[in-house]
N, C-alpha and C positions, 0 to 999 in steps of 0.2 A: 400763788398758794399763800405766800409769806403777807400780803396785803389783805387776804379773806383772814387770815390767822389773827393778823393786827387788828381786826375788827372791821374792816372798810366792806362796803356792799358794792360787788362789781357788777357791771351789765351782764358778764358770763361768767357762772362759776367756774374755777379751776377744777379739773376732773384728775383722778386718778381711781385705783379700783384694788380691794384688798384682795390678795393673793394674785395679782397681775402677772408676777414671773411663776408660771406651775404649768400644770399638765394640760391644760388646754391649747397649749402653745405647741406645736409640731418642733420648733426651734429648741424649745426647751427639753422635750424628750430626747433629742439628739445628744445635747449636753449633759443630760444628766445619766444618758448612755456611758457617756465618756469616761464620767465621774467614777461609775462603777455603782454607787448607792446614794441614797439620800444625804446621810450624814457626811460622807466624801465630799459630795457636793457642798454641803455647808461650810465643811473646813478647808475649801480648796478656794482660797482670796480671787484667784484667777478666773476660775469657772462660775463661783457664787456672784462676782461682779457681772461675769458674761450673760448668766441668765437675769440679773437685775437690769440689765443695760437693754435686754431682748425686745421687751414690751414698750420701751422707751423709742427705739428705733422703728417698730412697726406702727405705733400708733400715735406716737408723741404726745404722752400724757403731760401733765403738769408737774407731776412729781413720781419720784421711784422712792420704793421702798426696799429696804435691805432685803437679800434673799439669806434668811436664817431660820431659826426655829423657836419656839419659845421654851422648849425643853433642854437647850443649852445651858441653859443657868443650874437645873438639877443636875446635870452632867458635870460642870465645872464645879459643884458644890460635892461630888464624889457619888452622886448615883450613877448606878450602870443605866444604860439607856442603850436601844436597839429597837429596830423598826421590823415588823413582821409584814410581809408583803400582803397586800388586800386587806390587812386589819389594823394598821397603824403602831403607834409608838408603843413599849413596853418598857417598864423602870422597875428598878428594886425598890422594894416599898420601905417608907419612915412611917412608922406606926408607934415606936417605943422612945423611950427616953435613951437608950442604948445608941439606937439607930440615927437620933438626933445628933446626940452627942460626937458620932462617928464621924458628921460631914465634916469637910474641910473648913478651915480658917478662910475669911473673906478674901483676904490678901492672896490667898492661892488662886481665885478664879481666874484672873488673867491668863495663868499658864494655859489654861486649855482654851480660852476666850481670844486669846491673841490674834488668830485669823480673822475672827471676824471684823477686829479693829483694822485689820490690815486690807480687807474687801471695802471698808467704809473708806479708806483712805484711796484706794483705787476709784471708787466711784466719785469720790470729790473732784477728783481730776480728770475723770471720763466724760462725766454727765455733762451736757449742755448748760450754759451758765443759767438758762431760764428753767432749769428742772430741777426743783427742789428735792432734796435727798431727805426721806424719812428713815430716821432709825427706830428700833422699836424693842419691847419686852411684852412679856406676858405678865400681867398682873398678879400680885401674891397668891390671891383666892384661889384662881384658875389653876395655877401653877403648883399650888397646893394639891389640889384635888388629883393631879396626876401622881404625883410623888406618894402620897397616901393610897390612892387605889393599884397604883404600878401600871395602870393604862387609863384610856379615856372610858367614862361610865355614862348612861343615859339620865342617869339622875343625880351624880356626886355624892352617892349614898355612903361610901367609905369615908369619905370627909366629912358628912354630917354625923357620921358616927362617931368618928375620933373626936369631933368637935364637942360631944354630948358625952361621951363618957372619959376622956383623957385630956381635958384644956389644956391643961400645961404642956403637954406636947404639940398640940395642935398651935397653941400660941406661939410656942418657941419657933416650930416651923416657919409660922408665916413671918415672924420677926427677922428670921433669919432670910427667907426669901426677898423681903423688902429691903433689907441693906444689901443684899448680894445684886438687888436690882437695879439700887442708887449707884452702886458702883460700875456695874454694867454699862447702864445707861449714859453716865457721865463719862465714861471711855469712849463709848461711840461718839458722843458731841466733840469731845476732843479729837478725835479722829476725823472729824468733818460732817456729822449730821447735821442738818440745820433745822431740824425737827425730830420730835421723838413722840411715839406712840405708846400707850399702855392699852393691850388687850385684856380685858375681863371676858372671857366669852363664856363663863358658867355664871356670871353675877346673878341672873333670874333666877336660879334656884336657891338663892338666899331669901330668907323671910324674916320680915320683921326688924327688930333691932340689928338682925346679924348682917343685913343687908350694908345698913352703915358701917358696922362696927370692922366687918370683913373684906367688903368690896370697898366703897369709899374712903375708909378711913386709912387703911394701906396707901392706894392710891394719892391720897392727899399728903401722906408723909414721904412720898417718892417725889412729888410735884416740889413740895416745899424744898427739899433737899437740893433738887436739881436747880431750882429758881435761885436760891440763896449762891449756887456754885457757877450756874450759867442763864445770869437771868435774863438775856437776850433770845433764848432759844423757848420758840412754843411748844406747847403739850398738848397733843389730842389724849383724851381718856376715854374709853369704849365701853361702858357697863352693860355688855348685851343682854337682853331681856328685862332691863328694868322698867318696862311700861311707863305708867305714870311716874314712875319714880325716878324719869329723868328730869324732872322739874328741879331745880333747884341744884344739878349736878356739878354744872359750873362752879358753884361758890363752895360748895362742901368739898369739890378735889380741888380745886385752885388752876383748873385746867383752863388753856386757852379756846378750846373748840372741844365740842362732845359730840362722838360719834353716834350714830342712832341706827337701829336694827330697821327691819320693814314691819314689826310689829305695831308701830306707832305710824300715824298717817304723816304727811309733810304738813299740810295744814294745821293740826296739832300741834305738830312741833314749832312752827312758826308763832304761835301764840303762846306757848308755856316754857319752851326752850331757847330758842334763837334771841327771845327777849333779853336773855343775858349773855348773849355773845354769839361766836360762831358756832356751826353745826355742819355735822359732814353726814351724807346718806343722802338717799336711802332706799335704790331701786332694788326691788327683789332680785336674788340672783338667778332665780328661774326663768328671767326675762333674756339671761345670756343664753339659754339653751333654745327658747320657743321662738322669740323675736318677733318680725313682724309688727302689725299696728298697736297691738297692746304693748310691746316694749316702748313704742314713739309715744303714746299716749301716756303711759306712766311717768317716761322720763319728762315729759313737756310738763304734767300736772306738779311734778316735786318740784322742778326748776320755779314754773310760775308761784308755786306756795311760798318758796323760801327766797323768792326775789326781792324781799323789802328789807332784809338783813345779811349779813356774812354767812357766805355758804360755800362749802366744798363738796361739787357733786362725786359719789361713791355709791356702791353698794351697799345692802345692809348687812351683807355679810361677805364670805370670799367667793370667789368666782369659783363654779364648780367643774371638774375635770370634762364634763360633758358639753362643755360651753362652747358654741359655735364662734370661732373668731371673727367672722362676718357680722356678727350681732354686736360685737364689742364697738366695729367701728360704726354701726348704726345709731347705737347709743350716744358715741363721740360726736358722730355729725349732726345729732337730734339736740343735743345739749349747745352744740357751737353755732348751727345753723339756724336756729328756732323752731 
């Protein structure tokens, strides 16, 4: 994993999966039940480390990603956060100057986030030496969409509306999230994370100059700050839904690797993105449900298309709860066995 991130072309790409610790695994469900609820699991270092390790034990992935959630940063800043079963997260909203000003100072976020750093420390000790430990955070635009709407939305409409109607509050919130994320990821690195990843899950809804201003530039600011403090730590950026705008993303963000969703073909990415550095991706998550010959064929096509440069094999988005664990093994066997 680290060799690929350093720009090396390898005969077999390293493999991990977004959301690889999760609801498709029976052992995860058992540990989640033991924790009581999702947030209790995130903030229990022993149990969060356990679910992070489960897919490593089962599959031998080349990397483990810290089990946490992108909305822990809003909670650490003072937003109320809770999860509704079957519906997802809910947050108190930030849409006015008064609500923005009521957020906690940056130095206070670690009081909430210390259990996450403890999880990283446990994993740094417990993971096999050959398994890379990835820390992560949500990118500012995506985190802001949840903080403004108070929930996930299909089109990120409330965030776009605030951007249009009250740019001062919108910019202030993005700046606050950006600075908090620098603090958070730096602390993860200091605790033992070997790589960090920025997830901009809703980057694709930004159009025109907004994509550069509110997806790429905040990630670039985070990357630059982390590189100044931790120059040896590789950074993966995932501006999901970027389409043709993946071209140039390495340089615009300063990331060592650009993660690709399945909306672009691997052959296109080889010509337009991989020429600038390592890429990660990008098998469609549906193959983890359906399996079979389609999974094998698509996996081989991606590996072949990206074999001429540095590549980390992954899905184009997170694995879904209805995935069959046997299909994950089939994917791994196909990548490693040809």
